[in-house]
C-alpha positions as CSV (number, residue, x, y, z in Angstrom):
1,M,-30.6,-99.4,1.3
2,K,-30.8,-101.0,-2.1
3,K,-31.9,-97.7,-3.7
4,A,-29.0,-95.9,-2.2
5,F,-26.6,-98.6,-3.5
6,V,-28.1,-98.3,-7.0
7,I,-27.9,-94.5,-6.9
8,F,-24.3,-94.8,-5.8
9,L,-23.4,-97.2,-8.7
10,L,-25.4,-95.3,-11.4
11,P,-22.6,-92.8,-12.3
12,F,-20.1,-95.7,-12.7
13,L,-22.5,-97.7,-14.8
14,L,-23.3,-94.8,-17.1
15,N,-19.6,-94.0,-17.5
16,A,-18.8,-97.7,-18.4
17,Q,-21.5,-97.5,-21.1
18,A,-20.1,-94.3,-22.4
19,D,-16.7,-95.9,-23.0
20,F,-18.3,-98.0,-25.7
21,N,-18.9,-94.8,-27.7
22,V,-15.2,-94.3,-28.2
23,I,-15.3,-91.6,-30.8
24,D,-17.0,-88.3,-31.3
25,E,-19.8,-89.5,-33.7
26,S,-20.3,-86.0,-35.1
27,K,-17.0,-86.2,-37.0
28,W,-16.8,-90.0,-37.8
29,L,-18.9,-91.6,-40.5
30,T,-19.9,-95.3,-40.2
31,D,-20.8,-96.0,-43.9
32,F,-17.9,-96.8,-46.3
33,E,-19.7,-95.6,-49.4
34,N,-20.6,-92.3,-47.8
35,A,-17.0,-91.9,-46.7
36,I,-15.7,-92.5,-50.3
37,K,-18.2,-90.0,-51.7
38,E,-17.2,-87.4,-49.2
39,A,-13.5,-88.1,-49.9
40,K,-14.1,-87.6,-53.6
41,K,-16.1,-84.4,-53.0
42,E,-13.5,-82.9,-50.6
43,D,-10.4,-84.3,-52.4
44,K,-9.2,-86.1,-49.2
45,N,-8.1,-89.6,-48.1
46,V,-10.2,-91.6,-45.8
47,L,-8.9,-92.6,-42.3
48,V,-10.5,-95.9,-41.4
49,Y,-10.3,-96.8,-37.8
50,F,-11.0,-100.5,-36.9
51,T,-11.8,-101.0,-33.2
52,G,-13.4,-103.4,-30.8
53,S,-15.0,-100.7,-28.7
54,D,-16.2,-102.9,-25.9
55,W,-13.4,-105.5,-25.5
56,C,-10.1,-104.1,-26.8
57,P,-8.1,-102.2,-24.1
58,P,-5.6,-100.7,-26.6
59,C,-8.5,-99.4,-28.6
60,K,-9.9,-97.7,-25.5
61,M,-6.6,-96.2,-24.6
62,L,-6.1,-94.9,-28.2
63,K,-9.2,-92.8,-27.7
64,T,-7.6,-90.9,-24.8
65,D,-4.1,-90.8,-26.1
66,L,-4.6,-90.2,-29.8
67,F,-8.2,-89.2,-30.7
68,D,-8.6,-86.8,-27.9
69,S,-5.2,-85.1,-28.6
70,V,-4.8,-81.6,-30.1
71,E,-2.5,-83.1,-32.8
72,F,-5.1,-85.5,-34.0
73,K,-7.9,-82.9,-34.0
74,T,-5.7,-80.8,-36.2
75,L,-4.6,-83.6,-38.6
76,S,-8.1,-85.1,-38.7
77,K,-9.4,-82.1,-40.6
78,D,-7.4,-83.4,-43.6
79,Y,-9.2,-86.7,-43.7
80,V,-12.7,-88.1,-44.0
81,L,-13.0,-90.3,-40.9
82,L,-14.6,-93.7,-41.0
83,Y,-15.3,-95.7,-37.8
84,V,-15.6,-99.5,-38.1
85,D,-16.5,-101.1,-34.8
86,M,-16.6,-104.8,-34.1
87,P,-18.0,-105.1,-30.6
88,R,-18.6,-108.4,-28.9
89,N,-21.8,-107.0,-27.5
90,K,-24.1,-107.3,-30.5
91,D,-26.6,-104.9,-29.0
92,L,-24.2,-102.0,-29.5
93,L,-24.8,-102.0,-33.3
94,S,-27.8,-102.6,-35.5
95,P,-27.6,-105.9,-37.5
96,E,-27.2,-103.8,-40.7
97,Q,-24.3,-101.9,-39.3
98,M,-22.6,-105.1,-38.1
99,A,-23.0,-106.6,-41.5
100,H,-21.6,-103.5,-43.1
101,N,-18.6,-103.5,-40.7
102,K,-17.9,-107.2,-41.4
103,Q,-17.9,-106.4,-45.1
104,V,-15.4,-103.6,-44.7
105,M,-13.3,-105.8,-42.4
106,G,-13.3,-108.5,-45.1
107,I,-11.8,-106.0,-47.6
108,Y,-9.5,-103.7,-45.6
109,N,-8.7,-105.7,-42.4
110,K,-8.5,-109.4,-43.4
111,K,-6.2,-110.2,-40.5
112,G,-8.6,-108.8,-37.9
113,L,-6.1,-106.4,-36.3
114,F,-7.3,-104.1,-33.6
115,P,-6.8,-101.2,-33.3
116,L,-6.0,-100.5,-36.9
117,L,-5.6,-97.2,-38.7
118,K,-5.9,-97.6,-42.5
119,I,-5.5,-94.8,-45.0
120,V,-7.7,-95.3,-48.1
121,N,-7.8,-92.9,-51.1
122,A,-10.9,-91.6,-52.7
123,K,-10.9,-94.5,-55.2
124,G,-11.0,-97.0,-52.3
125,N,-7.4,-98.1,-52.7
126,A,-5.5,-98.8,-49.5
127,L,-2.4,-96.6,-49.2
128,D,-0.9,-97.5,-45.8
129,E,-1.8,-98.7,-42.3
130,Y,-0.6,-98.8,-38.7
131,S,-1.8,-101.5,-36.3
132,G,-1.7,-101.9,-32.6
133,Y,-1.0,-99.7,-29.7
134,S,1.2,-100.4,-26.7
135,M,-0.8,-98.2,-24.3
136,N,2.2,-96.2,-23.2
137,G,1.1,-92.8,-24.3
138,K,3.4,-92.7,-27.3
139,I,1.4,-91.9,-30.4
140,Q,4.2,-90.6,-32.7
141,Y,3.9,-93.5,-35.1
142,H,0.1,-92.9,-35.5
143,L,0.7,-89.2,-36.0
144,E,3.5,-89.9,-38.6
145,L,1.1,-92.0,-40.6
146,L,-1.5,-89.3,-40.6
147,N,1.1,-86.6,-41.5
148,K,2.3,-88.7,-44.4
149,Y,-1.0,-88.7,-46.3
150,R,-2.6,-85.4,-45.4
């Protein structure tokens, strides 16, 4: 009976774990210096996404509503994408990655806002930002920010 219960719960547990990996890692960098180098090489701005992947409900909804949208997939081609996660579960990131993310937070997200989209140019200068998400499916302000600096 216990085995049947575990087998029944396994898909739910695996799906819950997958939610922590909010973003398609193939497109998003996790190292600020590499993102800046890429931005210089490609003559693009960097879109920095600050998230609390395992505790922030608006961050989780933004994945579905914004990052999975056709509009974002089109606009994201004009940016170098940087993913800065601050999970509460410290096992989700290596200690080195957590230290790196805290350093980037200290420079570009001093108020600790989540979710936060920040546009940074190839010189590392912050250009603009948009914070928060009301979880109502309306992403026009996020898209306007992205359109403004493409």
